[in-house]
PyMOL Python script that loads the backbone (N, CA, C, O; Angstrom):
from pymol import cmd

cmd.read_pdbstr("""\
ATOM      1  N   MET A   1     -10.152 -15.108  -2.847  1.00  0.00           N
ATOM      2  CA  MET A   1     -10.698 -13.884  -1.395  1.00  0.00           C
ATOM      3  C   MET A   1      -9.690 -12.764  -1.615  1.00  0.00           C
ATOM      4  O   MET A   1      -8.469 -12.923  -1.645  1.00  0.00           O
ATOM      5  N   THR A   2     -10.497 -11.341  -1.800  1.00  0.00           N
ATOM      6  CA  THR A   2      -9.066 -10.198  -1.727  1.00  0.00           C
ATOM      7  C   THR A   2      -9.314 -10.035  -0.188  1.00  0.00           C
ATOM      8  O   THR A   2     -10.213 -10.331   0.599  1.00  0.00           O
ATOM      9  N   SER A   3      -7.880  -9.318  -0.120  1.00  0.00           N
ATOM     10  CA  SER A   3      -7.895  -8.935   1.294  1.00  0.00           C
ATOM     11  C   SER A   3      -8.375  -7.080   1.495  1.00  0.00           C
ATOM     12  O   SER A   3      -8.199  -6.236   0.616  1.00  0.00           O
ATOM     13  N   THR A   4      -8.784  -6.904   2.410  1.00  0.00           N
ATOM     14  CA  THR A   4      -8.732  -5.220   2.629  1.00  0.00           C
ATOM     15  C   THR A   4      -8.046  -4.625   3.084  1.00  0.00           C
ATOM     16  O   THR A   4      -7.058  -5.311   3.345  1.00  0.00           O
ATOM     17  N   VAL A   5      -7.895  -3.379   3.469  1.00  0.00           N
ATOM     18  CA  VAL A   5      -6.957  -2.849   4.429  1.00  0.00           C
ATOM     19  C   VAL A   5      -7.498  -1.378   4.893  1.00  0.00           C
ATOM     20  O   VAL A   5      -7.859  -0.698   3.933  1.00  0.00           O
ATOM     21  N   ARG A   6      -7.614  -0.828   6.007  1.00  0.00           N
ATOM     22  CA  ARG A   6      -8.156   0.466   6.273  1.00  0.00           C
ATOM     23  C   ARG A   6      -7.498   1.459   6.246  1.00  0.00           C
ATOM     24  O   ARG A   6      -6.438   1.572   6.862  1.00  0.00           O
ATOM     25  N   CYS A   7      -8.103   2.509   5.401  1.00  0.00           N
ATOM     26  CA  CYS A   7      -7.384   3.595   4.946  1.00  0.00           C
ATOM     27  C   CYS A   7      -7.878   4.661   5.547  1.00  0.00           C
ATOM     28  O   CYS A   7      -8.963   4.690   6.129  1.00  0.00           O
ATOM     29  N   TRP A   8      -6.918   5.796   5.402  1.00  0.00           N
ATOM     30  CA  TRP A   8      -7.440   6.924   6.640  1.00  0.00           C
ATOM     31  C   TRP A   8      -7.354   8.239   5.766  1.00  0.00           C
ATOM     32  O   TRP A   8      -6.456   8.272   4.925  1.00  0.00           O
ATOM     33  N   LEU A   9      -8.087   9.179   5.866  1.00  0.00           N
ATOM     34  CA  LEU A   9      -7.830  10.260   5.226  1.00  0.00           C
ATOM     35  C   LEU A   9      -7.081  11.658   4.995  1.00  0.00           C
ATOM     36  O   LEU A   9      -7.303  12.716   5.584  1.00  0.00           O
ATOM     37  N   VAL A  10      -6.287  11.439   4.150  1.00  0.00           N
ATOM     38  CA  VAL A  10      -5.068  12.342   3.983  1.00  0.00           C
ATOM     39  C   VAL A  10      -5.240  13.273   3.288  1.00  0.00           C
ATOM     40  O   VAL A  10      -4.318  14.043   3.555  1.00  0.00           O
ATOM     41  N   ASP A  11      -5.928  13.750   2.456  1.00  0.00           N
ATOM     42  CA  ASP A  11      -6.027  14.934   1.708  1.00  0.00           C
ATOM     43  C   ASP A  11      -7.143  15.013   1.214  1.00  0.00           C
ATOM     44  O   ASP A  11      -7.611  13.994   0.706  1.00  0.00           O
ATOM     45  N   ARG A  12      -7.962  16.328   1.211  1.00  0.00           N
ATOM     46  CA  ARG A  12      -9.298  16.576  -0.021  1.00  0.00           C
ATOM     47  C   ARG A  12      -9.127  17.689  -0.439  1.00  0.00           C
ATOM     48  O   ARG A  12      -8.515  18.538   0.207  1.00  0.00           O
ATOM     49  N   SER A  13      -9.820  17.972  -2.021  1.00  0.00           N
ATOM     50  CA  SER A  13      -9.768  18.811  -2.477  1.00  0.00           C
ATOM     51  C   SER A  13     -11.052  19.195  -3.103  1.00  0.00           C
ATOM     52  O   SER A  13     -11.862  18.270  -3.152  1.00  0.00           O
ATOM     53  N   PHE A  14     -11.500  20.491  -3.666  1.00  0.00           N
ATOM     54  CA  PHE A  14     -12.520  20.517  -4.341  1.00  0.00           C
ATOM     55  C   PHE A  14     -12.164  21.379  -5.928  1.00  0.00           C
ATOM     56  O   PHE A  14     -11.588  22.458  -5.794  1.00  0.00           O
ATOM     57  N   ASP A  15     -12.382  21.076  -6.899  1.00  0.00           N
ATOM     58  CA  ASP A  15     -12.577  21.948  -7.665  1.00  0.00           C
ATOM     59  C   ASP A  15     -13.903  22.693  -8.076  1.00  0.00           C
ATOM     60  O   ASP A  15     -15.045  22.486  -7.665  1.00  0.00           O
ATOM     61  N   ASP A  16     -13.355  23.810  -9.193  1.00  0.00           N
ATOM     62  CA  ASP A  16     -14.648  24.127  -9.718  1.00  0.00           C
ATOM     63  C   ASP A  16     -15.616  23.977 -10.218  1.00  0.00           C
ATOM     64  O   ASP A  16     -16.415  24.900 -10.381  1.00  0.00           O
ATOM     65  N   GLY A  17     -15.874  22.448 -10.707  1.00  0.00           N
ATOM     66  CA  GLY A  17     -16.638  21.768 -11.228  1.00  0.00           C
ATOM     67  C   GLY A  17     -17.320  21.005  -9.791  1.00  0.00           C
ATOM     68  O   GLY A  17     -17.653  19.820  -9.784  1.00  0.00           O
ATOM     69  N   ARG A  18     -17.400  21.557  -9.076  1.00  0.00           N
ATOM     70  CA  ARG A  18     -18.209  20.751  -7.595  1.00  0.00           C
ATOM     71  C   ARG A  18     -18.017  19.665  -7.442  1.00  0.00           C
ATOM     72  O   ARG A  18     -19.000  18.964  -7.201  1.00  0.00           O
ATOM     73  N   ILE A  19     -16.772  19.077  -7.506  1.00  0.00           N
ATOM     74  CA  ILE A  19     -16.375  17.710  -7.327  1.00  0.00           C
ATOM     75  C   ILE A  19     -15.293  17.689  -6.087  1.00  0.00           C
ATOM     76  O   ILE A  19     -14.612  18.676  -5.808  1.00  0.00           O
ATOM     77  N   ILE A  20     -15.225  16.485  -5.406  1.00  0.00           N
ATOM     78  CA  ILE A  20     -14.825  16.613  -3.960  1.00  0.00           C
ATOM     79  C   ILE A  20     -13.626  15.486  -4.532  1.00  0.00           C
ATOM     80  O   ILE A  20     -14.084  14.435  -4.979  1.00  0.00           O
ATOM     81  N   THR A  21     -12.119  15.653  -4.540  1.00  0.00           N
ATOM     82  CA  THR A  21     -11.295  14.597  -4.674  1.00  0.00           C
ATOM     83  C   THR A  21     -10.422  13.957  -3.120  1.00  0.00           C
ATOM     84  O   THR A  21      -9.689  14.527  -2.312  1.00  0.00           O
ATOM     85  N   THR A  22     -11.018  12.292  -3.234  1.00  0.00           N
ATOM     86  CA  THR A  22     -10.632  12.469  -1.266  1.00  0.00           C
ATOM     87  C   THR A  22      -9.251  11.666  -1.749  1.00  0.00           C
ATOM     88  O   THR A  22      -9.003  11.330  -2.907  1.00  0.00           O
ATOM     89  N   THR A  23      -8.720  11.524  -1.008  1.00  0.00           N
ATOM     90  CA  THR A  23      -7.178  10.857  -0.919  1.00  0.00           C
ATOM     91  C   THR A  23      -7.013  10.247   0.505  1.00  0.00           C
ATOM     92  O   THR A  23      -7.057  10.982   1.492  1.00  0.00           O
ATOM     93  N   TYR A  24      -6.771   8.532   0.643  1.00  0.00           N
ATOM     94  CA  TYR A  24      -6.623   7.903   1.629  1.00  0.00           C
ATOM     95  C   TYR A  24      -5.757   7.049   1.695  1.00  0.00           C
ATOM     96  O   TYR A  24      -5.825   6.131   0.877  1.00  0.00           O
ATOM     97  N   ALA A  25      -4.804   7.058   2.550  1.00  0.00           N
ATOM     98  CA  ALA A  25      -3.497   6.386   2.763  1.00  0.00           C
ATOM     99  C   ALA A  25      -3.242   5.247   3.900  1.00  0.00           C
ATOM    100  O   ALA A  25      -3.419   5.492   5.093  1.00  0.00           O
ATOM    101  N   THR A  26      -2.866   4.143   3.481  1.00  0.00           N
ATOM    102  CA  THR A  26      -2.279   3.040   4.360  1.00  0.00           C
ATOM    103  C   THR A  26      -2.037   3.477   5.919  1.00  0.00           C
ATOM    104  O   THR A  26      -1.658   4.618   6.185  1.00  0.00           O
ATOM    105  N   PRO A  27      -2.269   2.544   6.884  1.00  0.00           N
ATOM    106  CA  PRO A  27      -1.074   3.439   8.183  1.00  0.00           C
ATOM    107  C   PRO A  27      -0.041   3.315   8.468  1.00  0.00           C
ATOM    108  O   PRO A  27       0.551   3.414   9.543  1.00  0.00           O
ATOM    109  N   THR A  28       0.465   2.907   6.744  1.00  0.00           N
ATOM    110  CA  THR A  28       2.213   3.106   6.957  1.00  0.00           C
ATOM    111  C   THR A  28       2.408   3.992   5.754  1.00  0.00           C
ATOM    112  O   THR A  28       3.569   3.957   5.345  1.00  0.00           O
ATOM    113  N   GLY A  29       1.583   4.794   5.059  1.00  0.00           N
ATOM    114  CA  GLY A  29       1.591   6.097   4.375  1.00  0.00           C
ATOM    115  C   GLY A  29       1.900   5.484   2.697  1.00  0.00           C
ATOM    116  O   GLY A  29       1.854   6.156   1.667  1.00  0.00           O
ATOM    117  N   GLU A  30       2.167   4.243   2.805  1.00  0.00           N
ATOM    118  CA  GLU A  30       2.991   3.561   1.605  1.00  0.00           C
ATOM    119  C   GLU A  30       2.058   3.418   0.386  1.00  0.00           C
ATOM    120  O   GLU A  30       2.451   3.476  -0.779  1.00  0.00           O
ATOM    121  N   GLU A  31       1.116   3.275   0.671  1.00  0.00           N
ATOM    122  CA  GLU A  31       0.065   3.482  -0.418  1.00  0.00           C
ATOM    123  C   GLU A  31      -1.138   4.130  -0.239  1.00  0.00           C
ATOM    124  O   GLU A  31      -1.621   4.132   0.894  1.00  0.00           O
ATOM    125  N   ILE A  32      -1.756   4.718  -1.209  1.00  0.00           N
ATOM    126  CA  ILE A  32      -3.049   5.566  -1.255  1.00  0.00           C
ATOM    127  C   ILE A  32      -3.989   4.804  -1.813  1.00  0.00           C
ATOM    128  O   ILE A  32      -3.810   3.593  -1.940  1.00  0.00           O
ATOM    129  N   VAL A  33      -5.564   5.661  -2.382  1.00  0.00           N
ATOM    130  CA  VAL A  33      -6.577   5.393  -3.282  1.00  0.00           C
ATOM    131  C   VAL A  33      -7.135   6.611  -3.192  1.00  0.00           C
ATOM    132  O   VAL A  33      -7.116   7.234  -2.130  1.00  0.00           O
ATOM    133  N   THR A  34      -7.667   7.061  -4.246  1.00  0.00           N
ATOM    134  CA  THR A  34      -8.124   8.324  -4.549  1.00  0.00           C
ATOM    135  C   THR A  34      -9.605   8.017  -4.678  1.00  0.00           C
ATOM    136  O   THR A  34      -9.985   7.064  -5.358  1.00  0.00           O
ATOM    137  N   ARG A  35     -10.328   8.705  -4.119  1.00  0.00           N
ATOM    138  CA  ARG A  35     -11.894   9.177  -4.438  1.00  0.00           C
ATOM    139  C   ARG A  35     -12.456  10.302  -5.426  1.00  0.00           C
ATOM    140  O   ARG A  35     -11.742  11.302  -5.357  1.00  0.00           O
ATOM    141  N   GLN A  36     -13.143  10.394  -6.006  1.00  0.00           N
ATOM    142  CA  GLN A  36     -14.111  11.355  -6.579  1.00  0.00           C
ATOM    143  C   GLN A  36     -15.438  11.600  -6.409  1.00  0.00           C
ATOM    144  O   GLN A  36     -16.079  10.687  -6.929  1.00  0.00           O
ATOM    145  N   ARG A  37     -16.175  12.471  -5.886  1.00  0.00           N
ATOM    146  CA  ARG A  37     -17.773  12.722  -5.920  1.00  0.00           C
ATOM    147  C   ARG A  37     -18.192  13.770  -5.912  1.00  0.00           C
ATOM    148  O   ARG A  37     -17.597  14.665  -5.312  1.00  0.00           O
ATOM    149  N   ALA A  38     -19.248  13.972  -6.518  1.00  0.00           N
ATOM    150  CA  ALA A  38     -19.840  15.870  -6.379  1.00  0.00           C
ATOM    151  C   ALA A  38     -20.060  15.420  -5.076  1.00  0.00           C
ATOM    152  O   ALA A  38     -20.253  14.380  -4.445  1.00  0.00           O
ATOM    153  N   ILE A  39     -19.922  16.965  -4.889  1.00  0.00           N
ATOM    154  CA  ILE A  39     -19.932  17.897  -3.699  1.00  0.00           C
ATOM    155  C   ILE A  39     -21.601  18.023  -2.960  1.00  0.00           C
ATOM    156  O   ILE A  39     -21.880  18.476  -1.850  1.00  0.00           O
ATOM    157  N   ALA A  40     -22.428  17.517  -3.892  1.00  0.00           N
ATOM    158  CA  ALA A  40     -23.681  17.179  -3.497  1.00  0.00           C
ATOM    159  C   ALA A  40     -24.097  15.968  -2.855  1.00  0.00           C
ATOM    160  O   ALA A  40     -25.042  15.919  -2.068  1.00  0.00           O
ATOM    161  N   HIS A  41     -23.246  14.792  -3.261  1.00  0.00           N
ATOM    162  CA  HIS A  41     -23.100  13.399  -2.124  1.00  0.00           C
ATOM    163  C   HIS A  41     -22.616  13.733  -1.230  1.00  0.00           C
ATOM    164  O   HIS A  41     -23.109  13.086  -0.307  1.00  0.00           O
ATOM    165  N   SER A  42     -21.522  14.735  -0.686  1.00  0.00           N
ATOM    166  CA  SER A  42     -20.677  14.837   0.046  1.00  0.00           C
ATOM    167  C   SER A  42     -21.563  15.571   1.242  1.00  0.00           C
ATOM    168  O   SER A  42     -20.860  15.478   2.248  1.00  0.00           O
ATOM    169  N   ASP A  43     -22.955  16.349   1.625  1.00  0.00           N
ATOM    170  CA  ASP A  43     -23.148  16.668   2.222  1.00  0.00           C
ATOM    171  C   ASP A  43     -23.220  16.275   3.489  1.00  0.00           C
ATOM    172  O   ASP A  43     -23.047  17.178   4.307  1.00  0.00           O
ATOM    173  N   ALA A  44     -23.455  15.034   3.979  1.00  0.00           N
ATOM    174  CA  ALA A  44     -22.953  14.036   5.204  1.00  0.00           C
ATOM    175  C   ALA A  44     -21.729  14.131   5.707  1.00  0.00           C
ATOM    176  O   ALA A  44     -21.280  13.779   6.798  1.00  0.00           O
ATOM    177  N   GLY A  45     -21.140  14.749   4.604  1.00  0.00           N
ATOM    178  CA  GLY A  45     -19.333  14.831   5.487  1.00  0.00           C
ATOM    179  C   GLY A  45     -18.614  13.815   4.381  1.00  0.00           C
ATOM    180  O   GLY A  45     -19.177  13.090   3.560  1.00  0.00           O
ATOM    181  N   VAL A  46     -17.345  13.976   4.596  1.00  0.00           N
ATOM    182  CA  VAL A  46     -16.319  12.539   3.916  1.00  0.00           C
ATOM    183  C   VAL A  46     -16.261  11.998   4.757  1.00  0.00           C
ATOM    184  O   VAL A  46     -16.018  12.598   5.805  1.00  0.00           O
ATOM    185  N   PRO A  47     -16.476  10.387   4.770  1.00  0.00           N
ATOM    186  CA  PRO A  47     -15.207   9.157   6.034  1.00  0.00           C
ATOM    187  C   PRO A  47     -14.002   9.514   5.977  1.00  0.00           C
ATOM    188  O   PRO A  47     -13.414   9.950   4.987  1.00  0.00           O
ATOM    189  N   VAL A  48     -13.506   9.310   7.253  1.00  0.00           N
ATOM    190  CA  VAL A  48     -12.041   9.928   7.597  1.00  0.00           C
ATOM    191  C   VAL A  48     -11.742   8.477   7.332  1.00  0.00           C
ATOM    192  O   VAL A  48     -10.570   8.484   6.956  1.00  0.00           O
ATOM    193  N   SER A  49     -12.135   7.360   7.329  1.00  0.00           N
ATOM    194  CA  SER A  49     -11.828   5.642   7.039  1.00  0.00           C
ATOM    195  C   SER A  49     -12.642   5.434   6.203  1.00  0.00           C
ATOM    196  O   SER A  49     -13.790   5.870   6.114  1.00  0.00           O
ATOM    197  N   ILE A  50     -11.738   4.339   5.148  1.00  0.00           N
ATOM    198  CA  ILE A  50     -12.763   3.476   4.472  1.00  0.00           C
ATOM    199  C   ILE A  50     -11.916   1.998   4.254  1.00  0.00           C
ATOM    200  O   ILE A  50     -10.704   1.970   4.039  1.00  0.00           O
ATOM    201  N   GLU A  51     -12.608   1.020   4.331  1.00  0.00           N
ATOM    202  CA  GLU A  51     -11.888  -0.495   3.650  1.00  0.00           C
ATOM    203  C   GLU A  51     -11.776  -0.119   2.242  1.00  0.00           C
ATOM    204  O   GLU A  51     -12.621   0.482   1.578  1.00  0.00           O
ATOM    205  N   VAL A  52     -10.353  -0.649   1.777  1.00  0.00           N
ATOM    206  CA  VAL A  52      -9.970  -0.752   0.438  1.00  0.00           C
ATOM    207  C   VAL A  52      -9.487  -2.057   0.150  1.00  0.00           C
ATOM    208  O   VAL A  52      -8.734  -2.769   0.816  1.00  0.00           O
ATOM    209  N   SER A  53     -10.125  -2.292  -1.118  1.00  0.00           N
ATOM    210  CA  SER A  53      -9.125  -3.567  -1.189  1.00  0.00           C
ATOM    211  C   SER A  53      -7.504  -3.418  -1.925  1.00  0.00           C
ATOM    212  O   SER A  53      -7.046  -2.623  -2.747  1.00  0.00           O
ATOM    213  N   ARG A  54      -6.935  -4.560  -1.209  1.00  0.00           N
ATOM    214  CA  ARG A  54      -5.393  -4.165  -1.821  1.00  0.00           C
ATOM    215  C   ARG A  54      -5.465  -3.958  -2.767  1.00  0.00           C
ATOM    216  O   ARG A  54      -4.678  -3.047  -3.022  1.00  0.00           O
ATOM    217  N   SER A  55      -6.453  -4.535  -4.339  1.00  0.00           N
ATOM    218  CA  SER A  55      -5.706  -4.304  -5.343  1.00  0.00           C
ATOM    219  C   SER A  55      -5.971  -2.747  -6.066  1.00  0.00           C
ATOM    220  O   SER A  55      -5.624  -2.415  -7.199  1.00  0.00           O
ATOM    221  N   ALA A  56      -6.739  -1.861  -4.986  1.00  0.00           N
ATOM    222  CA  ALA A  56      -7.262  -0.601  -5.127  1.00  0.00           C
ATOM    223  C   ALA A  56      -5.743   0.336  -5.370  1.00  0.00           C
ATOM    224  O   ALA A  56      -5.511   1.043  -6.350  1.00  0.00           O
ATOM    225  N   LEU A  57      -4.895   0.123  -4.278  1.00  0.00           N
ATOM    226  CA  LEU A  57      -4.290   0.560  -4.025  1.00  0.00           C
ATOM    227  C   LEU A  57      -3.017   1.030  -4.907  1.00  0.00           C
ATOM    228  O   LEU A  57      -2.500   0.453  -5.863  1.00  0.00           O
ATOM    229  N   SER A  58      -2.659   2.303  -4.266  1.00  0.00           N
ATOM    230  CA  SER A  58      -1.225   2.406  -5.736  1.00  0.00           C
ATOM    231  C   SER A  58      -0.097   2.790  -4.863  1.00  0.00           C
ATOM    232  O   SER A  58      -0.251   3.629  -3.976  1.00  0.00           O
ATOM    233  N   PRO A  59       0.805   2.324  -5.040  1.00  0.00           N
ATOM    234  CA  PRO A  59       2.061   3.117  -4.149  1.00  0.00           C
ATOM    235  C   PRO A  59       2.268   4.080  -3.985  1.00  0.00           C
ATOM    236  O   PRO A  59       2.227   4.616  -5.093  1.00  0.00           O
ATOM    237  N   VAL A  60       2.598   5.098  -2.938  1.00  0.00           N
ATOM    238  CA  VAL A  60       3.382   6.099  -3.075  1.00  0.00           C
ATOM    239  C   VAL A  60       4.812   5.871  -3.037  1.00  0.00           C
ATOM    240  O   VAL A  60       5.401   5.183  -2.204  1.00  0.00           O
ATOM    241  N   THR A  61       5.542   6.780  -4.433  1.00  0.00           N
ATOM    242  CA  THR A  61       6.855   6.140  -4.705  1.00  0.00           C
ATOM    243  C   THR A  61       7.907   7.543  -4.071  1.00  0.00           C
ATOM    244  O   THR A  61       9.122   7.372  -3.978  1.00  0.00           O
ATOM    245  N   ASP A  62       7.355   8.683  -3.733  1.00  0.00           N
ATOM    246  CA  ASP A  62       8.115   9.820  -2.966  1.00  0.00           C
ATOM    247  C   ASP A  62       7.665   9.517  -1.620  1.00  0.00           C
ATOM    248  O   ASP A  62       6.555   9.302  -1.133  1.00  0.00           O
ATOM    249  N   GLU A  63       9.174   9.574  -1.033  1.00  0.00           N
ATOM    250  CA  GLU A  63       9.119   9.555   0.657  1.00  0.00           C
ATOM    251  C   GLU A  63       8.996  10.658   0.972  1.00  0.00           C
ATOM    252  O   GLU A  63       8.689  10.682   2.164  1.00  0.00           O
ATOM    253  N   ALA A  64       9.061  11.566   0.588  1.00  0.00           N
ATOM    254  CA  ALA A  64       8.717  12.868   1.382  1.00  0.00           C
ATOM    255  C   ALA A  64       7.003  12.787   1.436  1.00  0.00           C
ATOM    256  O   ALA A  64       6.434  13.084   2.487  1.00  0.00           O
ATOM    257  N   GLU A  65       6.339  12.426   0.407  1.00  0.00           N
ATOM    258  CA  GLU A  65       4.981  12.173   0.536  1.00  0.00           C
ATOM    259  C   GLU A  65       4.512  10.970   1.183  1.00  0.00           C
ATOM    260  O   GLU A  65       3.305  10.823   1.374  1.00  0.00           O
ATOM    261  N   GLN A  66       5.476   9.965   1.591  1.00  0.00           N
ATOM    262  CA  GLN A  66       4.892   8.786   2.643  1.00  0.00           C
ATOM    263  C   GLN A  66       5.046   9.390   4.083  1.00  0.00           C
ATOM    264  O   GLN A  66       4.284   9.262   5.041  1.00  0.00           O
ATOM    265  N   GLN A  67       6.167  10.046   3.995  1.00  0.00           N
ATOM    266  CA  GLN A  67       5.718  10.809   5.489  1.00  0.00           C
ATOM    267  C   GLN A  67       5.060  11.388   5.839  1.00  0.00           C
ATOM    268  O   GLN A  67       4.496  11.254   6.925  1.00  0.00           O
ATOM    269  N   ARG A  68       4.835  12.534   4.777  1.00  0.00           N
ATOM    270  CA  ARG A  68       3.580  13.596   4.992  1.00  0.00           C
ATOM    271  C   ARG A  68       2.068  12.648   5.385  1.00  0.00           C
ATOM    272  O   ARG A  68       1.184  13.018   6.157  1.00  0.00           O
ATOM    273  N   TYR A  69       2.112  11.234   4.528  1.00  0.00           N
ATOM    274  CA  TYR A  69       0.925  11.222   4.730  1.00  0.00           C
ATOM    275  C   TYR A  69       0.354   9.813   6.089  1.00  0.00           C
ATOM    276  O   TYR A  69      -0.713   9.432   6.571  1.00  0.00           O
ATOM    277  N   LEU A  70       1.883   9.449   6.229  1.00  0.00           N
ATOM    278  CA  LEU A  70       1.758   8.641   7.400  1.00  0.00           C
ATOM    279  C   LEU A  70       1.639   9.771   9.169  1.00  0.00           C
ATOM    280  O   LEU A  70       1.047   9.428  10.193  1.00  0.00           O
ATOM    281  N   SER A  71       2.158  10.643   9.014  1.00  0.00           N
ATOM    282  CA  SER A  71       1.993  11.724   9.713  1.00  0.00           C
ATOM    283  C   SER A  71       0.231  12.346   9.698  1.00  0.00           C
ATOM    284  O   SER A  71      -0.306  12.928  10.641  1.00  0.00           O
ATOM    285  N   GLU A  72      -0.386  12.032   8.408  1.00  0.00           N
ATOM    286  CA  GLU A  72      -1.703  12.981   8.626  1.00  0.00           C
ATOM    287  C   GLU A  72      -2.379  11.765   9.152  1.00  0.00           C
ATOM    288  O   GLU A  72      -3.044  11.885  10.181  1.00  0.00           O
ATOM    289  N   VAL A  73      -2.288  10.634   8.580  1.00  0.00           N
ATOM    290  CA  VAL A  73      -2.491   9.130   9.110  1.00  0.00           C
ATOM    291  C   VAL A  73      -2.663   9.504  10.731  1.00  0.00           C
ATOM    292  O   VAL A  73      -3.599   9.842  11.455  1.00  0.00           O
ATOM    293  N   LYS A  74      -1.364   9.277  10.877  1.00  0.00           N
ATOM    294  CA  LYS A  74      -1.349   9.311  12.831  1.00  0.00           C
ATOM    295  C   LYS A  74      -2.714  10.440  13.027  1.00  0.00           C
ATOM    296  O   LYS A  74      -3.754  10.061  13.566  1.00  0.00           O
ATOM    297  N   ARG A  75      -2.574  11.546  12.625  1.00  0.00           N
ATOM    298  CA  ARG A  75      -2.990  12.622  13.510  1.00  0.00           C
ATOM    299  C   ARG A  75      -4.761  12.270  13.245  1.00  0.00           C
ATOM    300  O   ARG A  75      -5.610  12.273  14.136  1.00  0.00           O
ATOM    301  N   VAL A  76      -5.019  11.958  11.669  1.00  0.00           N
ATOM    302  CA  VAL A  76      -6.264  11.664  11.944  1.00  0.00           C
ATOM    303  C   VAL A  76      -7.044  10.049  13.228  1.00  0.00           C
ATOM    304  O   VAL A  76      -8.033  10.030  13.961  1.00  0.00           O
ATOM    305  N   ARG A  77      -6.240   9.244  12.996  1.00  0.00           N
ATOM    306  CA  ARG A  77      -6.294   8.373  13.944  1.00  0.00           C
ATOM    307  C   ARG A  77      -6.606   8.854  15.026  1.00  0.00           C
ATOM    308  O   ARG A  77      -7.682   8.570  15.553  1.00  0.00           O
ATOM    309  N   GLY A  78      -5.478   9.916  15.732  1.00  0.00           N
ATOM    310  CA  GLY A  78      -5.409   9.996  16.818  1.00  0.00           C
ATOM    311  C   GLY A  78      -7.150  11.234  17.148  1.00  0.00           C
ATOM    312  O   GLY A  78      -7.684  11.317  18.254  1.00  0.00           O
ATOM    313  N   GLU A  79      -7.559  11.855  16.112  1.00  0.00           N
ATOM    314  CA  GLU A  79      -8.733  12.508  16.440  1.00  0.00           C
ATOM    315  C   GLU A  79     -10.085  12.091  16.140  1.00  0.00           C
ATOM    316  O   GLU A  79     -11.073  12.611  16.657  1.00  0.00           O
ATOM    317  N   TYR A  80     -10.116  11.244  15.387  1.00  0.00           N
ATOM    318  CA  TYR A  80     -11.307  10.721  14.888  1.00  0.00           C
ATOM    319  C   TYR A  80     -11.484   9.306  15.094  1.00  0.00           C
ATOM    320  O   TYR A  80     -10.480   8.597  15.024  1.00  0.00           O
ATOM    321  N   ASP A  81     -12.669   8.753  15.350  1.00  0.00           N
ATOM    322  CA  ASP A  81     -13.042   7.159  15.485  1.00  0.00           C
ATOM    323  C   ASP A  81     -13.201   6.538  13.835  1.00  0.00           C
ATOM    324  O   ASP A  81     -13.796   7.270  13.044  1.00  0.00           O
ATOM    325  N   ALA A  82     -12.803   5.536  13.458  1.00  0.00           N
ATOM    326  CA  ALA A  82     -12.871   5.533  12.231  1.00  0.00           C
ATOM    327  C   ALA A  82     -14.268   5.256  11.195  1.00  0.00           C
ATOM    328  O   ALA A  82     -14.287   5.161   9.968  1.00  0.00           O
ATOM    329  N   ASP A  83     -15.269   5.177  12.061  1.00  0.00           N
ATOM    330  CA  ASP A  83     -16.822   5.648  11.109  1.00  0.00           C
ATOM    331  C   ASP A  83     -17.117   6.973  11.774  1.00  0.00           C
ATOM    332  O   ASP A  83     -18.280   7.064  12.166  1.00  0.00           O
ATOM    333  N   GLU A  84     -16.330   8.042  12.001  1.00  0.00           N
ATOM    334  CA  GLU A  84     -16.896   9.300  11.713  1.00  0.00           C
ATOM    335  C   GLU A  84     -16.609  10.080  10.526  1.00  0.00           C
ATOM    336  O   GLU A  84     -15.681   9.702   9.812  1.00  0.00           O
ATOM    337  N   THR A  85     -17.301  11.164  10.195  1.00  0.00           N
ATOM    338  CA  THR A  85     -16.988  11.845   9.297  1.00  0.00           C
ATOM    339  C   THR A  85     -16.424  13.258   9.260  1.00  0.00           C
ATOM    340  O   THR A  85     -16.542  13.902  10.302  1.00  0.00           O
ATOM    341  N   VAL A  86     -16.013  13.658   8.545  1.00  0.00           N
ATOM    342  CA  VAL A  86     -15.370  15.560   8.377  1.00  0.00           C
ATOM    343  C   VAL A  86     -16.346  16.682   7.451  1.00  0.00           C
ATOM    344  O   VAL A  86     -15.988  17.853   7.324  1.00  0.00           O
TER     345      VAL A  86
END
""", "prot")
cmd.dss("prot")
cmd.show_as("cartoon", "prot")
cmd.util.cbc("prot")
cmd.orient("prot")
């Protein structure tokens, strides 16, 4: 059985090819997962949190990035419910 963890939106960016890249971090900011999708598929918004298999996470090795992600997770968790979109 694979364990999962709730990850929170910490970054999103758009490219010229109409792709949105979202980055979600664990509550500690120590691990992330990145997702890409066509903007047309994101018309309903981007989830503020997702459940992710622990095996899909990548470590954040830069301490400043970890702190930035931790801060953003705290902000997003304080402003939104887990099932909301932005």
